[in-house]
C-alpha positions in Angstrom: 61.6 -165.2 -137.0 59.6 -162.5 -137.6 61.3 -160.3 -134.6 64.7 -161.9 -135.4 64.4 -160.6 -138.9 63.6 -157.6 -138.2 66.5 -156.9 -135.5 68.8 -157.6 -137.7 68.0 -155.1 -140.6 69.9 -152.3 -138.9 73.2 -154.6 -138.5 72.6 -155.6 -142.0 71.6 -151.8 -143.4 75.0 -150.5 -141.0 77.4 -153.4 -143.2 75.8 -152.5 -146.2 76.5 -148.7 -145.8 80.4 -149.9 -144.8 81.1 -152.0 -148.0 79.8 -148.7 -150.3 82.3 -148.3 -153.0 84.1 -144.8 -151.9 82.6 -141.4 -153.7 84.3 -140.8 -157.1 85.4 -137.6 -158.3 86.3 -135.6 -161.8 89.7 -136.2 -162.5 91.8 -132.6 -161.1 92.3 -130.5 -164.1 95.8 -130.2 -164.8 97.9 -127.5 -166.6 101.3 -126.6 -167.1 103.0 -123.3 -165.6 105.1 -121.7 -167.9 108.3 -121.4 -166.7 108.7 -124.8 -167.1 109.5 -123.8 -171.0 112.2 -121.0 -170.2 114.6 -122.4 -172.2 112.1 -123.2 -175.5 110.6 -121.4 -177.5 106.9 -121.5 -177.9 105.8 -123.7 -181.0 108.7 -126.2 -178.9 106.7 -125.8 -175.8 103.2 -126.3 -177.4 105.1 -129.3 -178.9 106.1 -131.1 -175.6 102.6 -130.0 -174.0 100.8 -132.0 -177.0 102.6 -135.3 -176.1 101.7 -135.1 -172.5 98.3 -134.1 -173.6 98.2 -131.4 -170.8 96.5 -128.1 -172.7 95.9 -125.8 -170.5 99.0 -123.1 -169.8 99.8 -120.3 -167.4 101.5 -117.9 -169.6 104.8 -116.6 -168.7 106.6 -113.3 -169.7 109.6 -115.0 -171.8 106.6 -116.3 -174.4 104.8 -113.3 -174.3 106.7 -110.1 -172.7 104.3 -107.9 -170.8 104.4 -104.8 -173.2 103.6 -107.1 -176.4 101.3 -105.2 -179.0 97.9 -106.4 -180.1 99.3 -108.3 -183.1 102.2 -110.0 -180.9 99.2 -110.7 -178.5 96.8 -112.1 -181.2 99.7 -114.4 -182.7 100.5 -116.1 -179.6 96.9 -117.0 -178.0 96.2 -118.1 -182.3 98.8 -120.2 -181.8 97.7 -121.7 -178.3 94.4 -122.0 -179.3 95.1 -123.5 -182.5 97.1 -125.9 -180.8 94.0 -126.6 -178.7 95.6 -125.3 -175.7 94.1 -123.0 -173.5 95.6 -119.9 -171.6 93.7 -120.2 -168.1 96.2 -117.3 -166.7 99.2 -115.3 -166.7 102.7 -115.0 -164.5 104.3 -115.4 -162.4 104.5 -111.4 -162.3 106.5 -110.0 -160.3 104.8 -106.3 -159.0 107.4 -104.2 -157.2 105.3 -100.8 -157.9 101.6 -99.4 -158.9 102.9 -98.9 -162.6 104.1 -103.0 -162.7 100.9 -103.5 -161.2 98.8 -102.0 -163.5 100.7 -103.2 -166.6 100.7 -106.5 -165.5 96.0 -106.3 -164.6 95.8 -104.5 -168.7 98.2 -107.7 -169.6 95.8 -110.4 -168.8 93.0 -108.2 -169.7 94.6 -107.7 -173.4 95.3 -112.1 -172.7 92.1 -113.0 -172.1 92.5 -114.5 -168.9 90.7 -114.1 -165.1 93.4 -115.1 -163.5 97.6 -113.5 -162.6 99.8 -116.0 -160.2 101.5 -112.4 -159.2 104.0 -111.0 -156.5 102.7 -108.1 -154.8 104.9 -106.5 -152.6 103.3 -105.8 -149.3 103.2 -101.7 -149.8 100.9 -102.8 -153.5 98.2 -105.2 -151.5 95.8 -102.0 -151.2 96.6 -101.1 -154.6 96.2 -104.5 -156.2 93.1 -105.5 -154.6 91.2 -101.8 -156.5 92.6 -103.2 -159.2 91.0 -107.0 -159.0 87.7 -104.9 -158.4 88.2 -102.7 -161.7 89.0 -105.6 -163.5 87.0 -108.7 -161.8 90.5 -110.2 -162.6 91.8 -112.7 -159.8 95.2 -112.7 -158.1 96.9 -115.7 -157.2 100.2 -115.1 -154.7 102.9 -117.3 -155.0 104.5 -118.4 -152.4 108.9 -119.3 -152.6 110.1 -121.2 -150.1 112.1 -120.9 -147.1 114.1 -118.2 -148.6 111.9 -115.7 -149.8 111.4 -112.3 -147.9 107.3 -111.9 -149.0 105.6 -115.3 -149.3 108.2 -117.6 -147.8 104.8 -120.5 -147.7 101.0 -120.3 -147.9 100.6 -118.6 -144.5 101.9 -116.4 -145.1 100.0 -115.0 -148.5 96.9 -116.0 -146.0 97.5 -113.7 -143.5 97.7 -110.8 -145.6 94.8 -111.2 -147.7 92.4 -113.3 -145.6 90.2 -109.6 -145.0 90.4 -108.7 -148.4 88.5 -109.0 -151.4 87.7 -112.7 -152.2 89.3 -112.3 -155.8 92.9 -111.9 -153.9 94.4 -115.8 -153.4 96.5 -118.8 -153.0 98.7 -120.2 -155.6 100.3 -122.6 -153.6 103.7 -124.2 -154.8 104.0 -127.8 -152.6 107.2 -128.1 -153.6 108.1 -124.4 -151.3 105.5 -125.3 -149.6 107.2 -128.7 -148.7 110.9 -127.1 -148.4 109.1 -125.0 -145.3 108.2 -127.8 -143.9 104.8 -127.1 -144.1 102.5 -130.4 -145.7 100.8 -129.0 -148.4 98.1 -131.3 -148.0 97.6 -129.4 -144.8 98.0 -126.3 -146.6 95.2 -127.1 -148.7 92.8 -128.0 -145.8 93.8 -124.9 -143.7 93.5 -122.3 -146.9 91.1 -123.5 -149.1 88.6 -120.6 -149.0 91.6 -119.0 -150.8 92.9 -121.3 -152.9 93.1 -120.6 -156.9 95.9 -122.3 -158.2 98.3 -124.6 -158.1 101.9 -125.9 -159.3 102.1 -128.7 -158.9 106.2 -130.4 -158.7 108.0 -132.6 -155.6 111.5 -132.2 -154.2 114.2 -134.0 -152.3 113.6 -132.9 -148.9 111.3 -131.1 -146.6 114.2 -127.9 -145.9 115.5 -125.5 -148.0 117.7 -127.8 -149.3 115.3 -129.4 -151.3 115.9 -129.9 -154.4 113.2 -130.7 -157.7 112.8 -133.6 -158.7 110.3 -136.0 -160.8 107.1 -136.5 -158.9 106.5 -139.1 -156.9 110.8 -139.2 -156.3 110.6 -137.0 -153.6 109.1 -136.1 -150.2 105.7 -134.8 -151.4 102.4 -137.4 -150.1 100.7 -136.6 -153.5 97.6 -139.4 -152.1 97.6 -137.3 -149.1 97.9 -133.9 -150.9 95.1 -135.3 -153.8 92.7 -136.6 -151.0 92.4 -133.1 -149.6 91.7 -131.4 -152.8 89.3 -133.9 -153.4 87.8 -133.1 -150.1 87.7 -129.8 -150.8 86.2 -130.1 -153.8 89.0 -128.0 -155.5 88.3 -127.1 -159.3 91.4 -125.0 -160.4 93.7 -125.9 -162.3 97.0 -128.5 -160.5 99.9 -127.1 -162.9 102.9 -128.9 -163.2 106.0 -126.9 -162.7 109.4 -128.8 -163.7 112.5 -127.7 -162.6 114.6 -130.1 -163.1 116.6 -130.7 -166.4 115.4 -127.7 -167.5 117.3 -128.0 -170.9 116.0 -131.5 -171.4 112.6 -131.4 -169.1 110.1 -133.8 -171.4 111.2 -137.1 -169.9 110.9 -135.8 -166.2 107.6 -133.5 -167.5 106.3 -137.3 -168.8 107.1 -138.8 -165.8 105.5 -136.5 -163.6 102.1 -136.2 -165.1 102.1 -139.3 -165.3 103.1 -140.5 -161.6 99.8 -137.4 -160.4 97.3 -138.7 -163.2 98.3 -142.3 -162.2 98.2 -141.2 -158.1 94.4 -139.5 -158.8 93.1 -143.0 -160.4 94.7 -144.6 -157.3 92.9 -142.5 -154.8 89.2 -143.3 -156.5 89.7 -146.8 -156.7 
């Protein structure tokens, strides 16, 4: 009997291992990409964010121009923080000259964030890297899909920054990535070492003709995306950038946020 019991122990042990509950992850941090609110003033944008309980924002320049005075910057930041909203980045900012790069980094420092979501021209990457080092401010380069001449997909960003300062990375726009025919989950896994930020949206097709749609109604596999993010222990933001019905976006924003949160919970159940 003793021998039989001893022989059975490894079997029981393996069975216990197989039935162990899956590891639970901290919920991914959700934010808003400021472009979502291009048709709304700051007060209305704040109100919408509070209604969906997403309280982190990448500030776009129509709410806070790049040449804002210190007084204007203080006013906007006070409005956000008084509402419980944390600015975590600025952008997207396009950089086509050294002066534009200078302005972007000085602006980010004045606003008090440590990351720019940006699009520097190729010939400005050396100069941008200098500013990253001087300011200790990260730059997350944003891809814009098949028609973008600079950075259509994440690999187009990665190939130009992988040997540069580690604070130069990617803001993967999952909708534009999917439109290039690349799975966002695969992109996250492949470029995890330089992933700094995410813009979250869904699209109707994995082609250039794909249109923005509420998360969960399109072709993106959000379950695979969230599993990939959990696997790499992603600790940046997943920022909703809703580009459908932009004159009346709140229902679609709320649906997209709810869907993303729901998939997150499902993954760990």
